[in-house]
C-alpha positions as CSV (number, residue, x, y, z in Angstrom):
1,M,90.8,110.1,61.8
2,P,94.6,109.7,62.4
3,V,96.2,112.4,64.5
4,Q,98.6,113.1,61.7
5,L,95.8,113.9,59.3
6,S,94.1,116.1,61.9
7,Q,97.4,117.9,62.4
8,A,97.9,118.4,58.7
9,K,94.4,119.9,58.3
10,A,95.0,122.2,61.3
11,E,98.2,123.4,59.6
12,L,96.3,124.0,56.4
13,F,93.7,126.1,58.1
14,K,96.4,128.0,60.0
15,T,98.0,128.8,56.6
16,L,94.6,130.1,55.4
17,G,94.1,132.1,58.6
18,H,95.2,135.5,57.4
19,P,93.0,138.1,55.6
20,V,95.6,139.0,53.0
21,R,96.1,135.3,52.1
22,I,92.3,134.8,51.8
23,S,92.1,137.9,49.6
24,V,94.8,136.5,47.4
25,L,93.1,133.1,47.1
26,E,89.8,134.7,46.3
27,L,91.3,136.7,43.5
28,L,93.2,133.7,42.1
29,C,90.0,131.7,42.0
30,E,89.3,133.9,38.9
31,G,92.5,132.8,37.2
32,P,96.3,133.5,37.2
33,M,97.2,137.0,38.1
34,P,100.4,139.1,38.1
35,V,101.7,140.4,41.4
36,R,101.1,144.0,40.3
37,D,97.3,143.2,39.9
38,L,97.2,141.4,43.2
39,L,98.9,144.4,44.9
40,A,96.4,146.9,43.3
41,A,93.4,144.8,44.3
42,I,94.4,144.1,47.8
43,E,96.0,147.5,48.7
44,V,98.6,146.3,51.1
45,E,102.3,147.1,51.3
46,A,104.3,145.2,48.7
47,S,106.5,143.6,51.4
48,N,103.4,142.3,53.2
49,L,101.9,140.8,50.0
50,S,105.3,139.3,49.2
51,Q,105.4,137.6,52.7
52,Q,101.9,136.3,52.4
53,L,102.5,134.9,48.9
54,A,105.7,133.2,50.2
55,V,103.6,131.5,52.9
56,L,101.1,130.3,50.3
57,R,103.9,129.1,48.0
58,R,105.7,127.2,50.8
59,A,102.4,125.5,51.7
60,G,101.9,124.5,48.1
61,I,98.6,126.3,47.8
62,V,99.7,128.7,45.0
63,T,102.4,128.4,42.4
64,A,104.4,131.2,40.8
65,R,106.0,131.4,37.3
66,R,108.0,134.1,35.7
67,E,106.8,135.6,32.3
68,G,109.6,138.0,31.4
69,A,109.8,140.5,34.2
70,T,106.3,139.6,35.5
71,V,105.6,137.0,38.2
72,M,102.3,135.3,37.7
73,Y,100.6,133.5,40.6
74,E,97.9,130.9,40.3
75,L,96.1,128.3,42.5
76,A,98.0,125.1,42.8
77,G,94.8,123.1,42.2
78,G,91.1,123.4,41.7
79,D,90.4,122.0,45.2
80,V,91.6,125.4,46.7
81,G,88.9,127.2,44.7
82,E,86.3,124.7,45.8
83,L,87.4,125.2,49.4
84,M,87.0,129.0,49.0
85,G,83.6,128.5,47.5
86,A,82.5,126.2,50.4
87,A,83.8,128.7,52.9
88,R,81.7,131.5,51.2
89,R,78.6,129.3,51.2
90,I,79.1,128.4,54.9
91,L,79.5,132.0,55.9
92,T,76.5,133.1,53.8
93,D,74.4,130.5,55.5
94,L,75.7,131.5,59.0
95,L,75.1,135.2,58.3
96,A,71.6,134.6,56.9
97,G,70.8,132.6,60.1
98,Q,72.1,135.4,62.3
99,G,70.1,137.9,60.3
100,R,66.9,135.9,60.9
101,L,67.7,135.5,64.6
102,L,68.3,139.3,64.9
103,A,65.0,140.0,63.1
104,E,63.1,137.6,65.4
105,L,64.7,139.2,68.5
106,E,63.8,142.7,67.3
107,A,60.2,141.6,66.6
108,E,59.9,140.2,70.2
109,H,61.5,143.2,71.8
110,P,60.9,146.4,69.8
111,A,63.0,149.4,70.7
């Protein structure tokens, strides 16, 4: 894999590396959403959400369009939703594995 592609992937994952950004993307997987609904669902300061949305917009991960006085955000493409789904599956598998390991350890060494 060329170094440039590795670097680009690393930058993508850095962009995704913030809990508010992940929350935004998870919500937008359900479809376009106005800022007010994102703000209500995520419960962060408006300025913080605005900063995180700007990062996602600059990276080309989300797009924004104005509908009257409302700004609507949506995922820039379906691949982002697929990535979020893959991350969820990976984490579910990891956590399930950790749960099994914990159960095995507790069975071997009861309290």
